[in-house]
N, C-alpha and C positions, 0 to 999 in steps of 0.2 A: 457383214456389211451393216453399218448402223443406219438408222433412219429416225425421223422425228416422231415422237409419240406425245399425245395430249393426255394428261392425267388429271383427274379431279379427285380430291380427297375431301369428303364431307365429314366433319366431326361435330358431335353434339354433346349436350350435357355440360357445357362450360358456363360457369356463373357469369351473368352479364356484367357484374362489376369488374371481373377480371378481364373481360374482353374489351369493354368500352375504353378503358384507359391505356390499352396497349396496342390497338389496331394500327395506329400510325407507326409505332416502333416496330411492330412485326413486319409491316410492309417495307419499311426502310431496311430491315435486316434481310428480307428476301431479295431486295435490289442489290444489296452489298455482298450477298453470299457469292463466293467465287464459283466459276464454272459457266459453261454455255447453256444457260437455263433462262427461260422466259417464265415469269411467275406473276400471279395476281391473287387477290383474295377478296372475299365478300363475307359479310356476317349479318346475322339476324340476332340482335341483342335480346329481343323478347323471347326468342326460342332458345337462345344459348347455343347457336350453331355458328361454325365458321367453315367456309369453303375455300380450298386452295385449288387454283388452276395452274398447272405447271406443264411446260413443254420441255422435253428432254430428248437427247439422242441416245438410242439404245439399239441392240440387235433384235430384241423381242420384248413382248408386253410385260413379262415378269420382271425383266431387268429394268424396264422403264418405271414400273411401280416402285421397285426398290430404290432407284435413283431419286425419284420424286420424293419419296418418303424421307430419305436421308437428307435431302436438300431442305425440305420444310422443317424437319426436326432440328437440324443444325441452326437454322435461322431462329426458331423458337427458343432454343437453348441460349442463343446469343443475346436475347432480351430477357432471359431469366425465367422463361416459361418451362415448367417441368412437363415431360411427356412420358410418364410411367406407362408401361405396357405397349408402347408403340413398336417395340421389337417383335411383337406378336400381332401385326396388323391383320392377318387373316382371322385371328380369334376375335379382334375388335369388330371386324365386319360381321362375323357370325353372331356376335352378341347384339349387334345393332348399334354399337357405339360409334361406328364409322362406316362410311360407304366409299368405295373406291371404284373408279371407272378408268379404263385405259383404252385408247384407240389410236391408230396411226393418224398422224397429221397429214393434211393434204399439201 
């Protein structure tokens, strides 16, 4: 049985010049991405960070993280943003390049 999960993906080390010009395009791509997903983003240009907040339906937390990651990655690819290494999200978290949190939605 699936339920809703709220997933946050925090990514850092992104050059501000790459972020600033693409935030609107990234948000549009998130909205246009197919699937029953509710997504939003925020960014700190000075720190070079971007945060994605995604609500997805899944049977468990690991599946929710995978779905959210695939959703965000697909949207980023849609606007021409490369995501090398994202297939190894747990390694990115271990290195400190990304932080992911997953919790059931109310």
